[in-house]
C-alpha positions as CSV (number, residue, x, y, z in Angstrom):
1,R,-8.4,195.4,8.5
2,T,-10.8,192.6,9.5
3,W,-8.1,190.0,8.7
4,L,-5.6,191.8,10.9
5,Q,-8.0,192.3,13.8
6,D,-9.7,188.9,13.7
7,H,-8.4,186.8,16.6
8,S,-8.8,183.7,14.5
9,Q,-6.5,185.2,12.0
10,V,-3.7,187.8,13.0
11,G,-5.5,189.2,16.1
12,L,-3.8,192.6,16.1
13,E,-5.6,195.4,17.9
14,L,-5.8,198.5,15.8
15,S,-6.6,202.1,16.6
16,L,-7.7,204.9,14.3
17,E,-5.6,208.0,14.1
18,A,-8.2,210.7,13.5
19,E,-5.7,213.2,12.0
20,T,-4.8,210.9,9.1
21,N,-7.8,208.5,9.1
22,K,-5.3,205.6,9.2
23,Y,-5.1,202.6,11.5
24,F,-2.1,201.8,13.5
25,P,-1.3,199.0,16.1
26,T,-2.7,200.1,19.4
27,S,0.5,199.1,21.0
28,N,2.5,201.3,18.6
29,N,5.0,198.4,18.6
30,S,6.2,196.9,15.3
31,R,7.5,193.8,17.2
32,E,4.0,192.9,18.1
33,V,3.0,192.9,14.4
34,R,5.9,190.6,13.6
35,D,5.3,188.3,16.6
36,R,1.6,187.9,15.8
37,L,2.3,187.1,12.2
38,V,5.0,184.5,13.2
39,D,2.7,183.0,15.8
40,G,-0.1,182.7,13.2
41,L,2.3,180.8,10.9
42,L,3.5,178.4,13.6
43,K,0.0,177.6,14.7
44,R,-0.9,176.6,11.2
45,G,2.1,174.3,10.9
46,V,4.4,176.5,8.8
47,E,8.1,175.5,9.0
48,I,10.4,178.5,9.1
49,R,14.0,177.9,8.1
50,Y,16.3,180.5,9.6
51,N,19.8,181.4,8.3
52,S,18.9,179.9,4.9
53,S,18.6,181.4,1.4
54,V,16.7,180.4,-1.7
55,E,19.2,180.1,-4.6
56,G,16.9,179.2,-7.4
57,F,14.0,177.1,-8.5
58,Q,13.1,174.7,-11.3
59,L,9.8,173.7,-12.8
60,L,9.2,170.0,-12.3
61,D,8.8,167.9,-15.4
62,S,5.5,166.2,-14.4
63,N,1.8,166.2,-15.3
64,E,1.0,167.7,-11.9
65,G,3.5,170.5,-12.2
66,G,5.2,171.9,-9.2
67,W,8.6,173.3,-8.3
68,R,11.9,172.2,-6.9
69,V,13.6,174.9,-4.8
70,Q,17.3,175.0,-4.1
71,I,18.2,176.2,-0.6
72,K,21.6,176.9,1.1
73,D,22.2,177.3,4.8
74,G,23.5,180.5,6.3
75,E,27.1,179.6,5.7
76,G,26.5,178.9,2.0
77,V,27.9,175.4,2.3
78,K,25.1,172.9,2.9
79,A,22.7,172.8,0.0
80,S,19.4,171.0,-0.3
81,S,16.3,171.0,-2.4
82,L,12.6,170.8,-1.6
83,E,9.6,170.3,-3.9
84,F,6.3,172.3,-3.7
85,D,3.1,172.6,-5.6
86,R,3.1,176.4,-5.4
87,I,5.6,179.1,-4.6
88,V,5.0,182.6,-3.3
89,V,7.9,185.0,-3.9
90,A,7.9,187.6,-1.1
91,T,11.6,188.4,-1.0
92,G,11.3,192.2,-0.9
93,G,13.4,194.5,-3.0
94,L,16.8,196.2,-2.3
95,S,15.8,198.8,0.3
96,F,16.8,198.4,4.0
97,P,19.6,195.9,3.3
98,L,20.3,195.6,7.0
99,V,17.2,193.3,7.3
100,G,18.6,191.0,4.5
101,T,17.0,192.4,1.4
102,D,19.5,192.0,-1.4
103,G,17.5,191.6,-4.6
104,T,17.6,187.8,-4.6
105,G,14.0,187.5,-5.8
106,H,14.6,189.8,-8.7
107,R,17.7,187.9,-9.8
108,I,16.1,184.5,-9.6
109,L,13.0,185.6,-11.4
110,E,15.0,187.3,-14.2
111,R,17.0,184.0,-14.7
112,A,13.7,182.2,-14.9
113,G,12.6,184.4,-17.8
114,H,10.8,187.4,-16.3
115,S,11.5,190.9,-17.5
116,L,12.7,193.4,-14.9
117,V,11.9,197.1,-15.0
118,T,15.2,198.6,-13.8
119,T,15.2,198.9,-10.0
120,Y,16.1,202.1,-8.2
121,P,15.8,203.5,-4.6
122,A,12.5,205.2,-4.1
123,L,11.4,207.4,-1.2
124,T,15.0,208.1,-0.3
125,P,16.6,211.3,0.9
126,L,18.6,213.6,-1.5
127,T,22.1,214.9,-0.9
128,G,23.4,218.4,-1.8
129,P,24.3,221.8,-0.3
130,H,21.9,223.9,1.6
131,P,20.9,227.5,0.6
132,N,23.9,229.8,0.2
133,G,26.2,227.0,1.3
134,E,25.0,227.3,4.9
135,Q,24.7,224.3,7.2
136,L,21.0,224.1,8.2
137,A,21.0,220.5,9.4
138,G,18.1,219.9,11.9
139,L,15.9,222.6,10.5
140,S,12.4,221.5,9.9
141,L,9.6,223.2,8.0
142,Y,6.0,222.0,7.9
143,E,4.2,223.9,5.2
144,V,6.6,223.6,2.3
145,Q,5.1,223.1,-1.2
146,L,7.6,221.0,-3.2
147,R,7.1,220.4,-7.0
148,C,9.2,218.6,-9.5
149,V,9.5,219.9,-13.1
150,A,11.0,217.8,-15.8
151,A,14.0,219.4,-17.5
152,K,13.3,221.0,-20.8
153,S,15.2,219.7,-23.8
154,G,15.4,220.5,-27.5
155,G,14.8,224.2,-27.1
156,G,11.0,223.8,-27.6
157,K,8.4,226.0,-26.1
158,K,6.2,223.2,-24.9
159,K,5.1,223.6,-21.3
160,T,6.3,221.0,-18.8
161,K,3.9,219.7,-16.2
162,A,4.9,219.9,-12.6
163,T,4.4,217.1,-10.2
164,Q,3.3,218.3,-6.7
165,A,4.4,216.6,-3.5
166,Q,1.4,215.3,-1.5
167,R,3.0,216.0,1.8
168,S,4.5,219.3,3.2
169,G,7.1,218.3,5.8
170,F,10.7,219.2,4.9
171,L,13.9,218.5,6.8
172,F,17.4,219.8,6.2
173,T,19.8,216.9,7.0
174,H,23.6,216.9,7.5
175,R,23.9,215.6,3.9
176,G,21.1,217.4,2.2
177,Y,17.3,217.1,2.3
178,S,14.7,214.7,3.6
179,G,11.2,214.8,5.1
180,P,7.9,213.6,3.6
181,S,7.8,216.2,0.8
182,V,11.3,215.3,-0.4
183,L,10.7,211.5,-0.2
184,D,7.5,211.9,-2.2
185,L,9.4,213.3,-5.2
186,S,12.9,212.0,-4.9
187,H,12.4,209.0,-7.2
188,H,12.1,211.5,-10.1
189,A,15.6,212.7,-9.4
190,V,16.9,209.2,-8.6
191,R,15.7,207.7,-11.9
192,A,17.3,210.5,-13.9
193,M,20.6,210.1,-12.0
194,E,20.6,206.3,-12.2
195,A,19.6,206.1,-15.9
196,P,22.2,204.3,-18.1
197,E,24.5,206.4,-20.3
198,N,22.7,206.3,-23.6
199,P,23.0,209.3,-26.0
200,E,19.6,208.5,-27.4
201,E,18.0,208.9,-24.0
202,T,19.4,212.3,-23.1
203,E,16.0,213.8,-22.4
204,A,15.1,211.0,-20.0
205,R,18.4,211.3,-18.1
206,S,18.2,215.1,-17.6
207,P,17.7,215.6,-13.9
208,P,14.4,217.4,-13.2
209,K,14.2,220.6,-11.1
210,I,12.8,220.2,-7.6
211,L,11.4,223.6,-6.5
212,A,10.5,224.7,-3.0
213,D,7.9,227.2,-1.9
214,W,9.1,227.5,1.6
215,T,5.8,228.6,3.2
216,G,3.4,227.2,0.5
217,E,1.7,230.6,0.2
218,G,2.8,231.6,-3.4
219,R,4.4,234.6,-5.0
220,D,1.5,237.1,-4.6
221,V,1.5,236.8,-0.9
222,W,5.2,237.4,-0.6
223,E,5.1,240.3,-3.1
224,E,2.5,242.0,-1.0
225,R,4.6,241.5,2.2
226,L,7.7,242.9,0.5
227,Q,5.9,245.9,-0.9
228,Q,4.0,247.0,2.2
229,Q,5.0,250.4,3.5
230,G,6.7,250.6,6.8
231,K,10.0,250.7,8.6
232,G,12.3,247.9,9.5
233,L,14.7,245.4,7.8
234,V,13.8,243.0,5.0
235,A,14.8,240.2,7.3
236,T,12.1,241.4,9.8
237,R,9.4,240.8,7.2
238,L,10.6,237.3,6.6
239,K,11.2,236.1,10.2
240,P,7.6,235.7,11.3
241,H,7.1,233.1,8.5
242,L,10.5,231.3,8.3
243,P,13.2,230.2,10.6
244,D,16.0,232.7,11.2
245,R,18.8,230.5,9.8
246,L,16.9,230.0,6.6
247,V,16.1,233.7,6.3
248,Q,19.7,234.6,6.5
249,A,20.7,232.0,4.0
250,L,18.1,233.1,1.5
251,L,19.0,236.8,1.9
252,G,22.7,235.9,1.3
253,E,21.9,233.8,-1.8
254,A,19.6,236.6,-3.2
255,R,22.5,239.1,-2.6
256,V,20.4,241.2,-0.3
257,P,22.5,242.8,2.5
258,A,21.4,241.5,6.0
259,R,20.8,245.1,7.1
260,R,18.9,246.2,4.1
261,L,15.8,248.3,5.0
262,I,12.5,247.4,3.4
263,T,12.3,250.9,2.0
264,E,15.6,250.5,0.3
265,L,15.0,247.1,-1.3
266,R,15.8,247.4,-5.0
267,K,13.6,245.8,-7.6
268,D,16.3,243.4,-8.8
269,E,16.9,242.3,-5.1
270,R,13.2,241.9,-4.5
271,N,12.7,239.7,-7.6
272,R,15.7,237.5,-6.7
273,L,14.4,237.1,-3.2
274,L,10.9,236.3,-4.4
275,D,12.2,233.6,-6.7
276,L,14.1,232.0,-3.8
277,L,11.1,232.2,-1.5
278,V,8.6,230.5,-3.8
279,S,10.7,228.6,-6.4
280,Y,13.9,227.6,-4.7
281,P,15.8,225.0,-6.8
282,L,17.1,222.3,-4.5
283,N,20.7,221.8,-5.7
284,Y,20.7,218.1,-5.2
285,T,23.9,216.2,-6.3
286,G,23.0,212.7,-5.3
287,H,20.8,210.5,-3.0
288,Q,21.3,208.2,-0.1
289,G,20.4,205.0,-2.0
290,Y,18.8,201.8,-0.8
291,R,20.3,202.1,2.7
292,K,17.8,204.9,3.4
293,A,15.1,204.2,0.8
294,E,11.7,203.2,2.2
295,V,10.9,201.2,-0.8
296,T,12.3,199.8,-4.1
297,G,11.1,201.1,-7.4
298,G,11.1,198.8,-10.5
299,G,10.9,195.0,-10.4
300,V,9.0,192.4,-12.3
301,S,6.8,194.0,-15.0
302,L,3.1,193.9,-14.2
303,D,2.5,192.9,-17.8
304,E,3.8,189.5,-16.8
305,I,1.6,189.0,-13.8
306,Q,-2.1,188.1,-13.6
307,L,-3.3,191.0,-11.5
308,N,-6.4,189.2,-10.2
309,T,-4.3,186.4,-8.6
310,L,-0.7,187.7,-8.8
311,Q,0.3,184.5,-10.5
312,S,3.2,184.7,-13.0
313,K,2.0,184.5,-16.6
314,L,5.3,182.8,-17.4
315,L,5.7,180.4,-14.5
316,P,2.5,178.6,-13.5
317,G,2.2,178.0,-9.8
318,M,4.4,180.9,-8.9
319,F,2.9,184.0,-7.2
320,L,4.6,187.3,-6.7
321,C,3.9,190.0,-4.2
322,G,5.4,193.1,-2.5
323,E,8.5,194.9,-3.7
324,V,9.5,192.1,-6.1
325,C,6.8,193.6,-8.4
326,D,7.1,196.9,-10.3
327,V,4.9,198.7,-7.8
328,F,5.5,201.5,-5.3
329,G,3.3,204.2,-3.8
330,R,3.9,207.7,-2.5
331,I,4.7,208.2,1.1
332,G,1.9,207.9,3.6
333,G,1.4,204.2,4.3
334,F,0.6,203.2,0.7
335,N,3.5,200.8,0.4
336,F,2.5,199.0,3.6
337,Y,-0.9,198.7,2.1
338,W,0.5,197.1,-1.0
339,A,2.5,194.7,1.1
340,W,-0.5,193.6,3.1
341,L,-2.8,193.5,0.0
342,S,-0.5,191.7,-2.4
343,G,0.8,189.3,0.2
344,R,-2.7,188.2,1.2
345,L,-3.9,188.0,-2.4
346,A,-0.8,185.9,-3.5
347,G,-1.2,183.6,-0.5
348,K,-4.9,183.0,-1.0
349,S,-4.5,182.5,-4.7
350,A,-1.7,179.9,-4.2
351,T,-4.2,177.7,-2.3
352,E,-6.7,177.7,-5.2
353,P,-6.7,175.6,-8.4
354,L,-4.5,177.1,-11.1
355,K,-6.2,179.1,-13.9
């Protein structure tokens, strides 16, 4: 934070958001962040080459070390090479391809000898039908408890541990599901769906279940509501706690007639409804890929990086940061934090004597 706010460094004014205890630009303008970083580079004599791409690099055969970098212009015609003592690879991953991220860094580093943990879209929306086949696009819920349970295999009785989403916002989209709770867990589903076809890895490829407790209150609370004496429809007991469209969809999927009175609710109907209220299985069939992913999972193995400097263990004088590394965090600003932290560490380390 000091580095970002210091006017001799970035000079970005930050404000604390009390609700989340996180700092944001006071201007709430991402362009200001970009412009201040670019201004800081230009003031320090950094040359920025626009409409150019790095195609590869080669370790110089000299006692002093160093690197030769191959560069092409935007048309892919004019090629040139430059020599540097140090290189910082900050190419990003594959997410948000509209800004130019295409996995170049991963490909070049793999050719240079690094091992890559298979990349995949992380924090990306899932696709699939809504409850009872209804179209609930635009419907938002704010207290959903979402959990991911690994698929059982082998017929064993060993209990599977559930992974709980750290956020509770949920959004029905035109194509499926999104919102912070879904993005927090979607990488579990994506990795299973993207896993290579290997009969020996059937267990790893089995898609996990993602279960929704729509109000986050648990089964006991809903059992009490549905067993309370009184008149009225079953739907009437649900509507104070859930949007009407979702109520109708859940009743339909539970095969509970829309006009069913609470006093006439059968045991089997109540049990089906309870299951759908607190353990609804999202019937996801796919995901929206890197185009919508907030970050890239996978990348250069951390076993091949000096974590105190972010220098490559295989390529002396080369420093890696950001999404090119096999690091990603849950939703909530943690990936921004890694970008700032790793970029600053790699940059500072590149100015120091090699260890």
